[in-house]
Short mmCIF file of the C-alpha atoms (twelve columns), coordinates in Angstrom:
data_MODEL
# 
_entry.id   MODEL 
# 
loop_
_atom_site.group_PDB 
_atom_site.id 
_atom_site.type_symbol 
_atom_site.label_atom_id 
_atom_site.label_alt_id 
_atom_site.label_comp_id 
_atom_site.label_asym_id 
_atom_site.label_seq_id 
_atom_site.Cartn_x 
_atom_site.Cartn_y 
_atom_site.Cartn_z 
_atom_site.pdbx_PDB_model_num 
ATOM 1   C CA . MET A 1   0.015   0.002  0.004   1 
ATOM 2   C CA . PRO A 2   1.462   3.419  -0.960  1 
ATOM 3   C CA . THR A 3   2.625   5.515  2.027   1 
ATOM 4   C CA . PRO A 4   1.839   9.202  1.556   1 
ATOM 5   C CA . THR A 5   4.733   11.647 2.032   1 
ATOM 6   C CA . LEU A 6   3.960   15.018 0.479   1 
ATOM 7   C CA . PHE A 7   0.900   17.127 -0.412  1 
ATOM 8   C CA . THR A 8   1.300   20.729 -1.408  1 
ATOM 9   C CA . ALA A 9   -0.262  23.348 -3.670  1 
ATOM 10  C CA . VAL A 10  1.930   26.223 -4.905  1 
ATOM 11  C CA . VAL A 11  1.374   29.418 -6.762  1 
ATOM 12  C CA . VAL A 12  4.572   30.956 -8.264  1 
ATOM 13  C CA . ALA A 13  4.902   34.674 -8.681  1 
ATOM 14  C CA . THR A 14  7.635   37.125 -9.551  1 
ATOM 15  C CA . ASN A 15  6.984   39.281 -6.458  1 
ATOM 16  C CA . ILE A 16  4.587   38.504 -3.611  1 
ATOM 17  C CA . ASN A 17  4.608   40.916 -0.632  1 
ATOM 18  C CA . PRO A 18  4.464   38.736 2.497   1 
ATOM 19  C CA . SER A 19  3.701   41.840 4.612   1 
ATOM 20  C CA . ILE A 20  0.217   41.850 3.161   1 
ATOM 21  C CA . PHE A 21  -0.620  38.579 4.959   1 
ATOM 22  C CA . SER A 22  -1.108  39.973 8.456   1 
ATOM 23  C CA . GLN A 23  -3.377  38.160 10.919  1 
ATOM 24  C CA . VAL A 24  -5.886  40.978 10.585  1 
ATOM 25  C CA . TRP A 25  -5.914  40.806 6.804   1 
ATOM 26  C CA . LEU A 26  -6.228  37.014 6.676   1 
ATOM 27  C CA . THR A 27  -9.177  36.953 9.072   1 
ATOM 28  C CA . LYS A 28  -10.903 39.976 7.457   1 
ATOM 29  C CA . THR A 29  -10.875 38.329 4.088   1 
ATOM 30  C CA . GLY A 30  -12.065 35.019 5.545   1 
ATOM 31  C CA . VAL A 31  -9.018  33.024 4.676   1 
ATOM 32  C CA . PHE A 32  -8.655  32.028 8.359   1 
ATOM 33  C CA . SER A 33  -10.591 32.495 11.550  1 
ATOM 34  C CA . GLU A 34  -8.909  33.791 14.729  1 
ATOM 35  C CA . SER A 35  -9.046  30.259 16.249  1 
ATOM 36  C CA . ASP A 36  -7.145  28.772 13.213  1 
ATOM 37  C CA . PHE A 37  -3.767  30.362 14.138  1 
ATOM 38  C CA . GLN A 38  -1.567  27.919 16.108  1 
ATOM 39  C CA . ALA A 39  1.344   28.951 18.319  1 
ATOM 40  C CA . GLU A 40  3.881   27.812 15.618  1 
ATOM 41  C CA . SER A 41  2.585   30.437 13.251  1 
ATOM 42  C CA . VAL A 42  5.112   33.141 12.168  1 
ATOM 43  C CA . LEU A 43  4.082   36.385 10.490  1 
ATOM 44  C CA . SER A 44  6.791   38.799 9.438   1 
ATOM 45  C CA . PRO A 45  7.349   41.371 6.613   1 
ATOM 46  C CA . PHE A 46  9.666   38.892 4.931   1 
ATOM 47  C CA . ALA A 47  7.917   35.526 5.282   1 
ATOM 48  C CA . VAL A 48  4.687   34.135 6.559   1 
ATOM 49  C CA . ASN A 49  3.922   30.659 7.843   1 
ATOM 50  C CA . VAL A 50  0.422   30.238 9.205   1 
ATOM 51  C CA . VAL A 51  -0.058  26.899 10.945  1 
ATOM 52  C CA . THR A 52  -3.582  25.622 11.510  1 
ATOM 53  C CA . PRO A 53  -4.968  22.252 12.540  1 
ATOM 54  C CA . SER A 54  -5.563  21.346 8.914   1 
ATOM 55  C CA . LEU A 55  -2.646  22.876 6.967   1 
ATOM 56  C CA . ALA A 56  0.259   25.243 6.870   1 
ATOM 57  C CA . GLN A 57  0.247   28.225 4.556   1 
ATOM 58  C CA . MET A 58  3.494   29.884 3.557   1 
ATOM 59  C CA . ALA A 59  4.115   33.139 1.703   1 
ATOM 60  C CA . ILE A 60  7.532   34.301 0.463   1 
ATOM 61  C CA . PRO A 61  8.280   36.684 -2.404  1 
ATOM 62  C CA . GLN A 62  8.607   33.831 -4.888  1 
ATOM 63  C CA . ASN A 63  5.526   31.812 -4.060  1 
ATOM 64  C CA . LEU A 64  2.420   31.159 -2.062  1 
ATOM 65  C CA . GLN A 65  2.164   27.586 -0.771  1 
ATOM 66  C CA . VAL A 66  -0.293  25.382 1.215   1 
ATOM 67  C CA . ILE A 67  1.104   22.220 2.821   1 
ATOM 68  C CA . PHE A 68  -1.228  19.379 4.002   1 
ATOM 69  C CA . PRO A 69  -0.258  16.752 6.579   1 
ATOM 70  C CA . PRO A 70  0.570   13.607 4.589   1 
ATOM 71  C CA . GLY A 71  -1.594  11.205 6.494   1 
ATOM 72  C CA . ASP A 72  -4.687  13.409 6.846   1 
ATOM 73  C CA . GLU A 73  -7.193  12.518 4.116   1 
ATOM 74  C CA . LYS A 74  -10.434 13.269 6.065   1 
ATOM 75  C CA . ASN A 75  -10.449 17.039 5.381   1 
ATOM 76  C CA . ASN A 76  -11.711 18.331 2.052   1 
ATOM 77  C CA . ARG A 77  -8.418  19.585 0.708   1 
ATOM 78  C CA . GLU A 78  -9.983  20.985 -2.443  1 
ATOM 79  C CA . ALA A 79  -12.347 23.211 -0.440  1 
ATOM 80  C CA . LEU A 80  -9.483  24.250 1.866   1 
ATOM 81  C CA . LEU A 81  -7.461  25.325 -1.216  1 
ATOM 82  C CA . GLN A 82  -10.374 27.423 -2.472  1 
ATOM 83  C CA . GLN A 83  -10.759 29.014 0.978   1 
ATOM 84  C CA . THR A 84  -7.053  29.888 1.294   1 
ATOM 85  C CA . ILE A 85  -5.219  30.293 -1.987  1 
ATOM 86  C CA . GLY A 86  -8.443  30.829 -3.900  1 
ATOM 87  C CA . ARG A 87  -9.560  33.776 -1.759  1 
ATOM 88  C CA . ILE A 88  -6.062  35.292 -1.642  1 
ATOM 89  C CA . VAL A 89  -5.576  35.459 -5.443  1 
ATOM 90  C CA . ALA A 90  -9.125  36.786 -5.794  1 
ATOM 91  C CA . GLU A 91  -8.205  39.585 -3.376  1 
ATOM 92  C CA . LEU A 92  -4.862  40.250 -5.087  1 
ATOM 93  C CA . PRO A 93  -5.682  39.757 -8.824  1 
ATOM 94  C CA . HIS A 94  -2.932  42.116 -9.983  1 
ATOM 95  C CA . THR A 95  -0.090  40.165 -8.327  1 
ATOM 96  C CA . PRO A 96  2.248   38.868 -11.030 1 
ATOM 97  C CA . PHE A 97  1.352   35.201 -10.671 1 
ATOM 98  C CA . GLN A 98  3.151   32.939 -13.161 1 
ATOM 99  C CA . ALA A 99  2.114   29.356 -12.514 1 
ATOM 100 C CA . VAL A 100 0.160   27.009 -10.223 1 
ATOM 101 C CA . GLY A 101 0.790   23.427 -9.331  1 
ATOM 102 C CA . PHE A 102 0.237   20.471 -7.013  1 
ATOM 103 C CA . ASN A 103 2.965   18.285 -5.564  1 
ATOM 104 C CA . MET A 104 2.001   14.835 -4.303  1 
ATOM 105 C CA . GLY A 105 4.229   12.048 -3.119  1 
ATOM 106 C CA . TRP A 106 4.100   8.424  -2.017  1 
ATOM 107 C CA . VAL A 107 6.674   5.744  -1.296  1 
ATOM 108 C CA . LEU A 108 6.351   1.998  -2.100  1 
ATOM 109 C CA . GLN A 109 8.139   -0.485 0.084   1 
ATOM 110 C CA . PRO A 110 8.541   -4.089 -1.030  1 
ATOM 111 C CA . GLN A 111 7.178   -6.965 1.041   1 
ATOM 112 C CA . ASP A 112 10.542  -8.681 0.495   1 
ATOM 113 C CA . PRO A 113 13.354  -6.123 0.942   1 
ATOM 114 C CA . GLY A 114 15.744  -8.288 -1.101  1 
ATOM 115 C CA . GLU A 115 13.539  -7.845 -4.222  1 
ATOM 116 C CA . ILE A 116 13.931  -4.094 -4.705  1 
ATOM 117 C CA . ASP A 117 16.932  -4.328 -7.029  1 
ATOM 118 C CA . LYS A 118 15.196  -6.870 -9.274  1 
ATOM 119 C CA . LEU A 119 11.984  -4.858 -9.303  1 
ATOM 120 C CA . GLU A 120 13.824  -1.693 -10.349 1 
ATOM 121 C CA . ARG A 121 15.447  -3.512 -13.245 1 
ATOM 122 C CA . ILE A 122 12.157  -5.069 -14.409 1 
ATOM 123 C CA . PHE A 123 10.180  -1.810 -14.137 1 
ATOM 124 C CA . PHE A 124 12.697  0.733  -15.463 1 
ATOM 125 C CA . LEU A 125 15.415  -0.859 -17.711 1 
ATOM 126 C CA . SER A 126 14.295  -2.517 -20.850 1 
ATOM 127 C CA . LYS A 127 16.586  -5.177 -22.386 1 
ATOM 128 C CA . SER A 128 16.350  -3.232 -25.618 1 
ATOM 129 C CA . ASN A 129 17.769  -0.094 -24.020 1 
ATOM 130 C CA . PRO A 130 21.248  0.356  -25.494 1 
ATOM 131 C CA . LEU A 131 22.632  1.208  -22.039 1 
ATOM 132 C CA . SER A 132 21.253  -1.875 -20.324 1 
ATOM 133 C CA . GLY A 133 24.589  -3.793 -20.858 1 
ATOM 134 C CA . GLU A 134 26.405  -1.039 -18.997 1 
ATOM 135 C CA . PHE A 135 24.227  -1.422 -15.931 1 
ATOM 136 C CA . GLU A 136 24.326  -5.144 -15.110 1 
ATOM 137 C CA . GLU A 137 26.039  -5.006 -11.745 1 
ATOM 138 C CA . THR A 138 23.983  -5.737 -8.633  1 
ATOM 139 C CA . ASN A 139 24.809  -2.321 -7.210  1 
ATOM 140 C CA . CYS A 140 22.895  -0.481 -9.980  1 
ATOM 141 C CA . HIS A 141 19.699  1.384  -9.339  1 
ATOM 142 C CA . PHE A 142 16.976  2.617  -11.728 1 
ATOM 143 C CA . GLY A 143 14.077  4.990  -11.965 1 
ATOM 144 C CA . CYS A 144 12.079  6.858  -14.641 1 
ATOM 145 C CA . TYR A 145 10.418  10.035 -15.667 1 
ATOM 146 C CA . LEU A 146 6.843   10.104 -17.143 1 
ATOM 147 C CA . SER A 147 4.781   12.985 -18.410 1 
ATOM 148 C CA . LYS A 148 1.355   13.590 -19.938 1 
ATOM 149 C CA . ASP A 149 -1.424  16.143 -20.202 1 
ATOM 150 C CA . PHE A 150 -3.823  16.388 -17.253 1 
ATOM 151 C CA . GLU A 151 -7.198  18.208 -17.324 1 
ATOM 152 C CA . ILE A 152 -6.036  21.841 -17.841 1 
ATOM 153 C CA . GLY A 153 -2.399  21.295 -17.011 1 
ATOM 154 C CA . ARG A 154 0.506   18.805 -17.283 1 
ATOM 155 C CA . LEU A 155 1.488   15.859 -15.040 1 
ATOM 156 C CA . LYS A 156 5.149   15.100 -14.475 1 
ATOM 157 C CA . LEU A 157 5.978   11.942 -12.513 1 
ATOM 158 C CA . ASP A 158 9.424   11.117 -11.302 1 
ATOM 159 C CA . ILE A 159 10.143  7.655  -9.755  1 
ATOM 160 C CA . LYS A 160 13.403  6.793  -8.151  1 
ATOM 161 C CA . PRO A 161 14.838  4.489  -5.456  1 
ATOM 162 C CA . VAL A 162 15.389  5.935  -1.982  1 
ATOM 163 C CA . THR A 163 16.657  4.850  1.374   1 
ATOM 164 C CA . LEU A 164 14.238  5.681  4.187   1 
ATOM 165 C CA . LEU A 165 15.079  6.818  7.650   1 
ATOM 166 C CA . ASP A 166 14.970  3.204  8.951   1 
ATOM 167 C CA . GLN A 167 17.502  2.356  6.213   1 
ATOM 168 C CA . SER A 168 14.902  0.259  4.301   1 
ATOM 169 C CA . GLN A 169 14.720  0.577  0.529   1 
ATOM 170 C CA . ALA A 170 11.789  1.912  -1.373  1 
ATOM 171 C CA . LEU A 171 10.555  3.612  -4.527  1 
ATOM 172 C CA . GLN A 172 9.603   7.246  -4.329  1 
ATOM 173 C CA . LEU A 173 6.890   8.629  -6.517  1 
ATOM 174 C CA . ALA A 174 6.848   12.431 -6.923  1 
ATOM 175 C CA . PHE A 175 3.867   13.783 -8.828  1 
ATOM 176 C CA . ASN A 176 3.757   17.366 -10.104 1 
ATOM 177 C CA . PHE A 177 0.616   18.762 -11.666 1 
ATOM 178 C CA . HIS A 178 1.465   22.164 -13.257 1 
ATOM 179 C CA . LEU A 179 -0.214  24.956 -15.218 1 
ATOM 180 C CA . ASP A 180 1.696   27.928 -16.712 1 
ATOM 181 C CA . LEU A 181 -0.748  30.848 -16.518 1 
ATOM 182 C CA . LYS A 182 -1.839  32.895 -19.506 1 
ATOM 183 C CA . GLU A 183 -1.716  36.724 -19.286 1 
ATOM 184 C CA . GLU A 184 -5.390  37.364 -18.778 1 
ATOM 185 C CA . ASP A 185 -7.581  36.440 -15.731 1 
ATOM 186 C CA . LYS A 186 -4.787  34.741 -13.884 1 
ATOM 187 C CA . ALA A 187 -6.818  34.577 -10.673 1 
ATOM 188 C CA . LYS A 188 -9.592  32.777 -12.492 1 
ATOM 189 C CA . GLN A 189 -7.165  30.263 -13.960 1 
ATOM 190 C CA . ILE A 190 -5.696  29.534 -10.496 1 
ATOM 191 C CA . VAL A 191 -9.128  29.060 -8.954  1 
ATOM 192 C CA . ARG A 192 -10.149 26.762 -11.740 1 
ATOM 193 C CA . PHE A 193 -6.951  24.705 -11.383 1 
ATOM 194 C CA . LEU A 194 -7.452  24.424 -7.611  1 
ATOM 195 C CA . GLY A 195 -10.786 22.792 -8.385  1 
ATOM 196 C CA . LYS A 196 -8.822  19.904 -9.962  1 
ATOM 197 C CA . TRP A 197 -7.195  18.789 -6.717  1 
ATOM 198 C CA . ASN A 198 -9.459  15.835 -6.154  1 
ATOM 199 C CA . ALA A 199 -9.021  14.630 -9.725  1 
ATOM 200 C CA . ALA A 200 -5.289  14.947 -9.508  1 
ATOM 201 C CA . TYR A 201 -5.151  13.127 -6.167  1 
ATOM 202 C CA . LYS A 202 -7.251  10.257 -7.507  1 
ATOM 203 C CA . MET A 203 -5.062  10.001 -10.584 1 
ATOM 204 C CA . ALA A 204 -1.856  10.017 -8.591  1 
ATOM 205 C CA . LYS A 205 -2.954  7.506  -5.998  1 
ATOM 206 C CA . ASP A 206 -4.387  5.190  -8.676  1 
ATOM 207 C CA . LEU A 207 -1.036  5.257  -10.479 1 
ATOM 208 C CA . ALA A 208 0.817   4.519  -7.205  1 
ATOM 209 C CA . ASN A 209 -1.476  1.594  -6.512  1 
ATOM 210 C CA . ILE A 210 -1.003  0.232  -10.017 1 
ATOM 211 C CA . LEU A 211 2.769   0.344  -9.727  1 
ATOM 212 C CA . GLY A 212 2.756   -1.197 -6.256  1 
ATOM 213 C CA . LYS A 213 0.291   -3.990 -6.948  1 
ATOM 214 C CA . GLY A 214 1.470   -7.463 -5.958  1 
ATOM 215 C CA . TRP A 215 4.835   -6.584 -4.439  1 
ATOM 216 C CA . SER A 216 4.550   -3.583 -2.083  1 
ATOM 217 C CA . LYS A 217 3.459   -3.612 1.598   1 
# 
């Protein structure tokens, strides 16, 4: 079964002003309520990190980001994105936003730890690959990059072997759903893309389950 590791939504801009995101402004616009702000929250003119029970929202000059706890799937993340990033971009439509994206990650651990090398070779190095003869040693490792269109954006999937904190071996799946914004109505494009979170999540998790079927924990 895939183990979740990363869930974020990011809006990239050329110049976001973090000083805008005061506690007063964030509550006045309905992004958060007073009770949402946890003690770990930091709000400064240079960087903002609002920590709530459901998410963390960061703002720096280069981007606006929402980070979800990996194991928490009960909350409606799509609705939370509309309430946070969606409201912010609607309030600041003239900010020079450039792109919006989702990052989602899982790891797959083999039931038999000794099988990981063989699985990598089966999955990611075809016998017809002209380099296959150069990577026949048992100490070799393999991964792959996959990409295709998704809804109104593009999916990029990077798979590679990793060593976890307990020193066990696994495959890491890093999904990036991305949309470069057109010049007009950028706020509307962002809001529309945020409405694709559930579809992106389903696609990513389904792909992780397909890859892990029959061999992963």
